[in-house]
C-alpha positions in Angstrom: 15.1 6.3 6.7 11.6 7.5 7.5 12.7 11.0 8.2 10.2 12.6 5.9 7.3 11.0 7.6 8.7 11.6 11.0 9.1 15.3 10.1 5.4 15.4 9.0 4.4 14.0 12.4 6.5 16.6 14.2 4.9 19.4 12.1 1.5 18.2 13.3 2.6 18.2 16.9 3.3 14.5 17.3 6.9 14.4 18.6 7.7 10.7 17.9 8.7 8.3 15.2 6.4 6.4 12.9 8.1 3.1 14.0 6.6 3.6 17.4 3.2 3.1 15.9 3.5 0.5 13.2 5.8 -2.0 11.6 7.4 -0.7 8.4 8.1 -3.0 5.5 10.4 -1.8 2.7 9.3 -3.6 -0.4 12.4 -2.4 -2.3 14.7 -4.0 0.3 12.7 -7.2 0.1 12.8 -7.2 -3.7 16.5 -6.5 -3.8 17.1 -9.4 -1.5 15.1 -11.7 -3.7 16.4 -10.4 -7.1 19.8 -8.9 -6.5 21.3 -7.0 -9.4 18.0 -6.8 -11.3 15.6 -3.9 -11.7 13.3 -3.8 -8.7 10.9 -0.9 -9.5 7.3 -1.8 -8.8 6.6 -2.5 -12.5 9.6 -4.9 -12.7 8.4 -6.8 -9.6 4.8 -7.0 -10.9 6.0 -8.4 -14.2 8.2 -11.0 -12.5 5.4 -12.1 -10.3 2.9 -12.1 -13.2 0.6 -9.7 -11.4 -1.4 -7.4 -13.7 0.4 -4.1 -13.5 -1.1 -1.9 -16.1 -0.8 1.1 -13.8 -0.9 3.8 -16.4 -0.1 7.1 -14.7 1.4 7.0 -11.3 -1.1 6.9 -8.5 -0.3 6.4 -4.8 -3.6 4.5 -4.2 -2.9 2.2 -7.2 0.7 1.6 -6.1 -0.5 0.8 -2.5 -3.0 -1.7 -3.8 -0.3 -3.3 -6.0 2.2 -3.4 -3.1 -0.5 -5.2 -1.1 -0.5 -7.9 -3.7 3.3 -8.0 -4.0 4.4 -8.0 -0.3 3.1 -11.5 0.5 5.3 -12.9 -2.4 8.4 -11.2 -1.0 8.3 -12.4 2.6 
């Protein structure tokens, strides 16, 4: 599942898996479990939780910040 990140680690000379260093939380799996059968893109989840989500253009830093607000509601 995290093959892309694991491959990047290998390319930098670190021959191990990301899960050896940190706990990985999949917000999409959590959202699908809470709202099965509904749209669970980040914008959908932000709207359901009434979190300001005027993200405009995609930005990884903005998305990470918003996910930081969303994850506590999904656990």
